[in-house]
C-alpha positions in Angstrom: 11.0 -10.3 3.0 13.9 -12.2 1.4 16.8 -12.9 4.0 18.1 -9.1 4.9 21.6 -8.7 5.6 20.6 -5.9 8.0 17.8 -5.1 10.6 16.4 -2.7 13.6 13.5 -3.3 15.3 11.1 -0.5 16.5 7.5 0.4 16.3 4.5 -1.8 14.4 7.4 -1.5 11.0 11.5 -2.1 11.0 14.1 -1.3 8.6 15.6 -4.1 6.4 18.5 -4.1 3.9 18.3 -6.6 0.8 21.7 -6.1 -0.8 21.8 -2.6 -1.2 18.3 -1.8 -1.1 16.3 -0.5 1.9 13.4 -1.4 3.0 10.4 -1.4 5.8 8.3 -4.0 6.5 5.4 -5.0 9.4 6.2 -6.9 12.1 2.5 -8.7 12.0 2.8 -9.2 8.1 6.8 -11.0 8.2 4.8 -13.7 10.9 2.4 -15.0 8.0 4.3 -18.1 5.9 3.8 -17.8 2.3 4.0 -14.1 2.4 6.3 -11.2 1.1 6.8 -7.5 1.5 8.5 -4.3 1.6 8.1 -0.8 1.1 10.5 1.1 -0.4 12.1 3.9 0.6 13.0 7.8 -1.4 16.5 5.5 -2.4 15.3 4.9 -5.0 12.2 6.4 -7.7 9.6 4.6 -8.9 7.6 7.5 -10.4 6.6 6.2 -13.9 8.0 9.3 -16.0 11.5 9.5 -14.1 14.6 8.4 -16.0 15.2 6.0 -13.4 12.2 4.2 -13.2 12.8 1.6 -15.8 16.7 0.5 -14.2 14.6 1.4 -10.4 11.8 -0.8 -10.8 14.0 -3.7 -12.1 16.7 -3.3 -8.8 13.4 -3.2 -6.8 12.0 -6.6 -8.3 15.7 -8.1 -8.3 16.0 -7.2 -4.6 13.0 -9.2 -3.7 13.7 -11.9 -5.5 10.2 -11.6 -7.7 9.7 -14.0 -10.9 7.6 -10.9 -12.0 6.5 -7.0 -10.8 3.0 -5.8 -11.8 2.0 -2.4 -11.8 -1.1 0.1 -12.8 -1.8 3.6 -14.3 -3.0 5.0 -10.9 -5.9 7.5 -11.3 -7.8 8.0 -8.0 -10.3 5.4 -9.1 -11.1 2.3 -7.0 -11.1 -0.2 -10.5 -9.3 -3.2 -9.3 -7.8 -5.3 -11.8 -6.9 -9.6 -11.0 -4.2 -10.6 -12.0 -3.4 -13.4 -13.7 -0.6 -13.6 -15.6 -1.7 -12.4 -19.2 -1.9 -8.8 -18.7 -0.7 -5.8 -20.2 0.7 -3.4 -17.5 0.7 -1.0 -16.6 -1.5 -0.2 -19.3 -4.3 -0.6 -17.4 -6.0 2.6 -15.5 -6.8 1.4 -11.6 -6.1 1.9 -8.7 -5.8 -2.0 -7.4 -4.4 -5.0 -8.3 -5.1 -8.3 -6.7 -3.6 -11.8 -6.9 -3.8 -15.9 -6.5 -0.3 -16.5 -8.3 3.2 -16.9 -6.3 6.1 -15.0 -7.4 3.6 -11.9 -8.7 4.7 -8.5 -6.8 2.1 -6.2 -6.9 3.0 -2.6 -6.8 1.5 0.3 -5.6 3.2 3.7 -6.3 3.2 6.3 -3.8 4.0 10.2 -2.4 1.8 10.5 0.1 -1.2 8.5 -0.2 -1.8 5.1 1.5 -0.8 1.5 0.1 -3.0 -0.7 2.0 -2.1 -4.8 1.5 -5.0 -7.3 2.1 -3.9 -10.9 2.2 -5.4 -14.1 3.0 -2.0 -16.4 2.7 -3.4 -19.5 4.2 -5.8 -19.0 0.9 -3.2 -18.0 -1.1 -4.7 -14.8 -2.4 -3.6 -11.2 -1.8 -4.3 -7.0 -3.2 -2.7 -4.3 -3.0 -4.8 -1.2 -2.8 -4.0 2.9 -3.7 -6.1 4.8 -1.4 -5.5 8.7 -1.6 -7.8 10.8 0.0 -10.0 10.5 -3.1 -9.8 7.2 -2.9 -10.7 6.6 0.8 -13.4 8.7 0.7 -15.2 6.8 -2.6 -14.1 3.2 -0.1 -11.5 1.8 -1.7 -10.2 0.3 1.0 -13.9 -1.8 1.7 -14.3 -2.1 -2.2 -11.1 -4.4 -1.9 -11.7 -6.2 1.0 -15.3 -6.9 -1.7 -13.3 -7.6 -4.8 -11.3 -10.4 -2.6 -14.7 -12.3 -1.7 -16.6 -11.8 -4.6 -13.6 -12.9 -7.3 -11.4 -15.4 -5.1 -14.0 -16.6 -2.2 -11.9 -14.8 0.7 -13.8 -14.1 3.8 -13.2 -10.6 5.2 -12.3 -12.2 8.7 -9.6 -14.2 6.8 -7.8 -11.1 5.6 -5.0 -9.5 6.9 -4.4 -6.0 5.8 -1.5 -3.3 6.0 -1.5 0.3 6.4 1.4 2.0 4.6 3.2 5.2 5.3 1.0 7.5 4.0 -0.2 11.3 4.9 -0.7 11.7 8.5 -3.2 12.8 10.8 -0.2 15.9 11.6 -0.3 17.3 7.9 -3.6 16.1 6.6 -4.9 19.3 6.5 -8.0 19.8 3.7 -9.0 23.3 3.8 -11.8 22.5 1.3 -13.1 19.5 3.5 -16.6 20.5 3.4 -16.7 20.2 -0.6 -13.8 17.0 -0.5 -14.6 14.8 1.8 -18.2 12.8 2.3 -20.2 13.7 5.6 -19.0 9.8 7.5 -14.9 11.3 8.0 -17.1 13.7 10.3 -15.5 11.7 13.3 -11.9 11.3 11.4 -11.2 15.4 11.9 -8.6 15.8 14.4 -8.2 19.7 14.1 -10.0 22.8 12.4 -9.1 21.7 8.9 -7.2 18.5 9.8 -8.0 14.8 9.5 -6.9 11.7 10.1 -7.1 9.1 7.2 -5.3 6.2 8.6 -7.9 5.8 11.3 -10.7 6.1 8.4 -9.3 3.9 6.7 -9.0 1.7 9.4 -12.5 2.4 10.1 -13.9 0.9 6.9 -11.8 -2.2 6.8 -13.0 -3.2 10.2 -17.0 -2.2 8.9 -16.1 -4.4 6.3 -15.5 -7.7 8.6 -11.5 -7.5 8.8 -10.2 -8.1 12.2 -9.0 -5.0 14.4 -6.2 -7.3 15.3 -5.4 -8.3 11.9 -5.3 -4.6 10.9 -1.6 -3.1 11.2 -1.2 0.5 10.6 3.0 2.4 10.1 2.3 5.3 12.1 4.5 7.1 9.4 3.9 10.2 8.2 4.9 11.0 4.5 5.2 14.6 4.9 7.3 14.4 7.9 9.5 11.3 7.4 12.3 12.4 5.4 13.0 8.5 4.3 9.9 9.2 2.1 8.8 10.8 -1.2 5.9 13.3 -0.4 4.1 15.7 -2.8 3.1 17.7 -0.2 6.4 17.8 1.6 8.5 18.5 -2.2 6.0 19.4 -4.8 8.3 16.8 -6.8 6.6 13.3 -9.1 9.1 11.6 -7.2 7.7 7.8 -5.6 8.3 5.4 -3.2 6.2 2.0 -3.2 4.7 -0.8 -1.5 5.1 -4.4 -2.9 3.3 -7.6 -1.5 3.6 -11.3 -3.3 2.9 -14.6 -2.5 6.5 -16.8 -1.8 6.7 -19.4 -4.8 
């Protein structure tokens, strides 16, 4: 994050205020040189269809001090776009962004789904993945690790990862889980119909080769925590967002 004028430290994430915009940031990622990131709150709505989306996206970009802020039309799939500065975004339909360009913020919009940051700042490579329960079941976290390896030559054990505030196990109820979730999800069942999606993501990342000590999870449930938008709680199209960038 840029130098904040407000800081609070508690748990794996801390709150920040940059100008008049509130963020959360992972302590583990803040310790990495050359990396900038932030998770916005319901203070600003980043939904694609909302009348305030354009100004709010610009407000977010300016607060983070970024040259560009890029995003895609998220469709709950596993396609990942490599950003090199020439793309016509957000026209692309995808659920992941990756880049080796400094000053470019990769934005994932959320309302219960996870944003999974992957970063190898020492190699100058980052990614941001949209992983709802559909994307998680389809292996999106592992596909992101594979993409960075194939596209940029980043070994999995070079990566750091962070899983944003999202649907927690406390509220992750799937009454039709037998039809919706694959068999390998069984170990993450924590109640009659509840599943721990954060644990499923961690499992995928570790199985893909990311070191366990380099994976940071927020522990924040968007349904329970009123600071974030939640579709399950509010049934609205409003979105908060997670951004990651390489510092210029």
